[in-house]
C-alpha positions, -999 to 999 in steps of 0.1 A, spaced: -17 464 303 10 437 309 38 434 335 70 418 323 96 408 349 132 402 339 154 385 366 191 386 360 224 382 379 252 407 380 283 403 358 267 377 336 280 377 300 251 357 285 216 349 297 189 341 272 153 351 277 125 334 258 98 358 248 82 339 220 49 331 238 43 368 246 32 390 218 51 423 214 69 417 247 103 413 230 102 447 213 90 464 246 119 448 265 145 461 240 130 495 243 129 493 281 166 484 283 175 514 262 154 537 284 169 522 316 205 528 304 196 563 293 182 571 328 214 558 343 238 578 321 217 610 326 217 604 364 179 602 366 183 568 381 206 567 410 235 543 415 243 544 452 276 539 470 277 522 504 306 544 515 295 576 497 324 577 473 315 573 436 346 562 418 333 556 383 332 588 362 313 570 335 287 544 345 284 513 324 251 501 308 233 483 336 220 458 310 230 451 274 209 430 251 208 415 216 181 396 196 192 360 191 161 344 175 131 357 155 104 343 132 85 359 104 49 368 112 42 383 78 61 399 49 68 431 69 70 420 106 95 398 124 85 385 158 113 384 185 116 350 201 148 352 222 169 379 237 204 376 251 212 398 281 246 409 295 248 426 329 273 449 346 287 447 381 256 463 397 227 448 415 194 464 422 160 470 407 140 493 385 109 494 363 103 511 330 69 520 314 68 512 277 34 521 262 8 504 282 33 478 296 56 479 326 90 461 324 105 453 357 142 446 359 158 429 389 195 422 390 205 398 418 239 389 431 254 360 413 271 347 445 256 321 467 235 337 494 258 329 524 288 344 505 268 375 495 256 381 530 291 376 545 305 401 521 277 426 528 282 422 565 320 428 564 317 456 538 290 475 557 299 466 593 263 455 599 252 420 610 228 404 585 205 378 600 191 350 579 157 367 574 144 402 575 114 405 598 96 438 594 61 450 590 52 462 555 81 446 537 84 412 519 104 391 544 128 363 536 127 365 498 162 380 492 187 406 504 175 435 484 157 449 514 190 448 533 207 468 505 178 493 507 182 497 545 220 500 543 217 526 516 192 546 536 214 545 567 244 556 546 224 585 529 211 596 563 246 597 580 261 616 551 233 641 552 238 646 590 275 652 584 268 680 559 239 699 575 222 702 609 186 691 617 165 708 590 139 734 598 111 744 574 82 768 572 51 748 575 15 760 571 -6 758 603 -43 765 610 -52 772 646 -78 789 667 -55 812 687 -60 838 714 -33 860 699 -35 870 662 -8 854 641 -3 853 603 -35 860 585 -72 856 594 -91 827 578 -124 846 577 -147 817 569 -133 794 596 -131 823 620 -169 830 617 -176 793 618 -156 786 650 -158 819 669 -192 833 663 -199 831 700 -164 836 713 -148 868 700 -116 863 721 -101 840 696 -88 843 660 -88 814 635 -54 821 618 -34 806 591 4 811 597 37 796 586 61 790 616 97 778 612 96 744 628 114 711 632 81 693 628 83 691 590 81 665 563 118 655 562 121 650 600 87 632 603 97 609 574 130 600 592 111 592 623 86 570 604 115 551 587 132 546 620 100 532 635 101 506 606 137 498 613 131 493 650 105 467 642 130 448 620 155 421 629 184 446 627 203 449 660 198 482 677 236 490 678 236 490 640 213 520 640 224 536 673 231 570 657 196 570 641 180 560 675 197 589 692 186 612 664 150 599 666 150 607 704 163 642 696 136 648 670 109 636 695 122 661 720 118 688 694 81 679 690 85 661 657 58 634 650 64 600 636 34 595 614 10 612 590 35 616 561 23 605 526 43 599 495 26 630 481 40 650 510 75 637 503 72 646 466 61 681 475 93 688 496 111 719 482 148 715 487 171 743 495 209 743 499 204 735 536 181 705 529 195 692 495 216 665 513 184 649 524 170 644 489 186 609 487 172 600 521 137 610 510 139 591 478 149 559 496 123 566 523 96 565 497 105 529 488 107 518 524 75 535 536 55 522 507 64 487 519 79 476 487 100 444 485 127 441 458 115 441 422 90 468 427 94 506 425 70 534 424 60 554 395 67 530 366 103 540 362 100 576 374 101 568 411 131 558 432 148 528 417 184 520 427 215 500 418 245 492 440 281 486 428 291 450 437 327 458 428 327 484 456 313 459 481 340 434 470 366 461 475 353 471 510 351 434 520 387 428 509 400 457 529 382 444 560 396 408 555 432 419 549 433 441 579 419 413 601 442 385 589 474 404 581 479 428 610 517 429 604 511 454 576 492 486 574 465 488 547 451 522 536 423 529 511 426 562 493 389 558 484 379 556 521 402 584 531 390 607 503 426 611 491 434 625 457 468 625 441 478 639 407 497 621 380 504 654 362 506 688 379 469 699 385 454 672 362 447 635 359 439 621 394 453 587 405 437 567 433 447 531 439 424 508 458 448 498 486 483 510 496 503 486 519 530 498 542 554 478 564 562 484 600 588 511 591 562 530 570 577 520 537 552 515 508 557 479 496 526 471 476 497 487 457 466 465 453 439 467 427 406 449 436 392 436 403 357 421 403 365 403 371 374 368 360 411 372 361 436 345 371 469 354 355 490 383 343 493 366 309 518 369 280 493 390 260 458 404 268 443 377 246 453 349 270 424 333 288 414 353 319 445 375 317 447 410 332 434 434 306 457 459 288 440 489 305 442 474 340 479 465 334 487 500 323 468 514 352 489 494 377 521 504 359 510 541 364 504 535 401 539 519 405 555 547 386 537 573 406 542 559 441 571 535 438 607 542 449 630 532 421 657 521 446 634 497 465 611 469 454 573 474 452 546 450 441 514 456 422 489 430 432 456 423 414 430 408 438 403 387 420 374 365 432 385 336 411 411 308 415 445 314 400 467 287 384 490 278 413 511 304 430 516 332 405 552 345 403 562 381 408 568 393 373 594 421 370 585 451 349 609 455 319 624 489 326 653 502 306 669 510 340 676 475 354 680 490 389 643 497 391 625 468 407 587 470 402 567 437 401 532 425 394 512 394 403 477 381 408 462 367 440 428 349 438 400 343 463 383 313 448 348 320 460 334 311 426 338 274 435 314 280 464 289 298 442 289 271 415 284 243 441 257 258 463 238 283 443 208 260 437 204 252 474 170 262 490 183 280 521 148 282 537 147 244 543 161 227 574 187 209 551 195 243 535 202 258 569 228 231 577 244 236 543 244 274 550 267 268 581 289 245 560 293 271 533 303 297 559 330 274 572 343 269 537 342 306 530 362 314 562 388 287 552 392 302 517 395 337 532 424 326 554 441 308 525 437 339 503 451 362 529 480 338 535 488 339 498 488 378 499 510 378 530 536 356 512 539 382 484 542 410 510 568 392 530 589 385 500 589 422 491 595 433 527 623 408 534 642 418 503 635 454 492 656 451 460 644 416 450 677 412 431 
């Protein structure tokens, strides 16, 4: 039995893996990739959302691969030497069993660590210290533990909004003075041969002290021993105290107990909580999951984290305008009557309440509108048509409105507001691109060892550069908004 570990980065178009020294590993990896993607598309492997709103109706392949080099072993067999991987905009980990081998996939953020942590902190409203200190988990290696803990908190809070504290019927065995349930004859004779005033009974009371609640208390105990500030998990701390007052224990639960939970319509919202709890309680760090692919693996959408971060940054630096996220508000509008939902990322209003811009956060290498979609790093045809639909659906023909693409890459100078070529010349709809050039930080600092003393100093320097770029980016966005707000017709 062999274990094969594949480490990748998100949104990478080409990464070559050399498998020539490892017999049969190439074929197993190809099969593992196919099985992984099949599990994702069939929803057997969960892709979690930090805000609980899944926006993609059809998930992409987590990993795509192609053979780039082989050699002939004999007349009938070609040995695979090299495989090229392409990854989507998801990070996370999973493992797949292929025959007697286990293939472990781990997709890490392609951003430099300070940038990634800053985005996570702003997107999730949780402070992320430099290292995770907790018993039973691999500390300081990466941020996958943080993702796991954030997802657990999100799943827990969503479950609490949907249902109350779960009760369940649990088998109990006790030597009682009053008869209850049914008599366990063998144990009764063993324990009460000299005391006939008691009954050794087996019964099934409805109680709060069940597997789900005990698991939540065990996970909270783990969180309370970590470096996370208490205020970040205040709601869980209050819930833990409430469970303790109900007589719920905080130990004694095994993974087998969690697997044996029978979910009803009242407890179904806790299924995601229990799946993530299994990973945490087992003490796994990133790169390991239970059950050789059948246990709880996870992936998280970096594009969603990018979107949540942008909303936080824009609200902070541009208070003159009101930013709303239909995704965050759960808002659904229709393009046609009763069909075809439309949901922009951000809608921007001025002080008078007039909609002046619609923003689309694109986690793609885009730096210009382009003459055609074939221009280097131009907005794709689909994204362009999507924005045109938003402007048509929400824009007032008599007033100017801008469609702004927000991208994590540098743009070529200040991009102009390009007018849409309507037949009716009085309609003033525009589009442009604003870039947050964080890629220049990633390229410059990705190889730094952040655990060293020198790395910690560089860490502080990177954060300063990041904050400067954030301010510059928001200033460029504000210029576009001011232009539309000052002259509604943009004649």
